[in-house]
N, C-alpha and C positions, 0 to 999 in steps of 0.2 A: 301256315294259316290254320287256325282252329277249326275243327269240324263243326258245322252249323248244328248238327244234331246234339253235340255236347253242349253248345251254347244254349240251345233250347231247353235242355235238361237242367242246366244251371238256373235259368230264369224260372222254370217250373218249380224247382226246389226253393228259390227265393220267395216266390208267391205263396207256396204251401206253408212255409215256415215264417212268413211275415218278416223277411230280412230286407234291409234297405241297401246293403252293400255286401259284395262278395269279392275277395281278392285271392287269386290262386297264382302260384309262381313255380316254375321249375327252371332248369338250365337253358331251355330253348324258348320258352314263351311265358308271358305273363298275361293274365286275364283279370280285368277289373270290371265288374258289372254293378251299376248303381241304379236304383229305381226309387220312385216316390213322386213322380209327376211327369209332365210332358217334356221336361228337360232331361229325363233319364236316357243315358247313352252308354251302350256297351263299348268298352275300350279294349282292344287287343294289341299287345306289343309283341313283335317277333324279334327275338335276339339272334344274332349270328351264331351258327353252330360252333364255330371254332373260338369265338371270342369269350372272354370271361364275362360273367353277368355284371351288367352295369347298374348303377342306382336308377331306379325307375322314376320317371318324371311324373308329377301329379297329373291326374286326369284333368283336362281343360274342358269345362262345359261348353257346348256349342253356343254361338252367338244367338241372342234372342231374335226371334223371327220378326219381320217387319209387321207393323199393324195391318189388320185385314183391310183389303180394298173396300171402297164404298159399296160395291155390289154385294160383298159378303157381310156387310154390317147387319147385325141383328140375327144372323144365322148361328145355330148351335151345332158343334161337332159331335158326331158319334165316333168315339176313339176305340182303337184296338186294345183289348184288355190283356193281350199277350203277343209274343213274337210268333210268327208263323206264316202260312201262305193263305192269301185272301181268295175266296171263291164266291162269286156273285150268284152262282147257280148250284143246285144240289147235284146235278149231273149235266153233261154236255147237251143232252136232249131236252132238258127242262128249261122253263123260262127263268129269268133272273128273279131273285126274291123281291127286289124293289127296283124301280126305275125313277128317273127324275120326274117329279110331279105326283108320285104316289103318296097317299096319306098313310102315315104309320102311327101306331099307338105304342104305349110303353112296352108291351110284350110282343110286338111284331118282330119276327126274325128278319134281319136285313142282309145277312151273309153268313158264310161259314169261314172259320179259320182253322186250318189244319196245323196241328202242332204235335210232333212225335207220333204220327200216324193216327191221331185222334181228331175227328172233325167236331169242332165246337160251334154250336149255334150262337150267333151274336144277336142280341135283342136291341131294339132301338133305344129303350130306356127313357123315352120321351115321346110326346105327341106332337105331330106337325106333318109337314110335307117335305119330301126329299127335294132339296134345291140343287145339290151337286153330289156327284159320285167322284171321289178323289183318287181312287186306286183302280187298277185294271185287274181283270180276272187272272188268277195265277201269279200275281205279284207278291213278293215277300213284304211283310209289314212288321213294324216294330211296336213294342209296348208303348201305348200312349199316342200312336200316330193317328191323326184324323182320317177316317174312312169315308164319311159322308158329312154333308152340311144339311141341317134341317131348319126349315122355317117354322118356328113354334106356332101353335094355334093361338 
């Protein structure tokens, strides 16, 4: 299995260099990372150690998600801009950045995402009120994964 720190570094390099696809291969593993929207999915293939390298199958995008339920209609997601670990609080003793029902503005910090030992403040990017929090504190998140649902003003 690929080291998650290496995968995070690959994603960081992709973002820094505005790459949409990265494909790395050796005798034991193949890593294909694609980005460019909510369907971006890292794909990791582990080849048997003793076997000869086989032709890699093309990456299959995940099936489209079901349409939002009626209760989520009209809500706008705040998505993760990177792969990392989600933190709802600045530290265990501090209160959460936001709770359900809180009003947020474009520049309001809603959470932290730790990637490669760097804590990145994530801003709401829109105005409204927090309707749902979709991830738990300490949970790993992916690029483009919805973190919150906001009811726009």
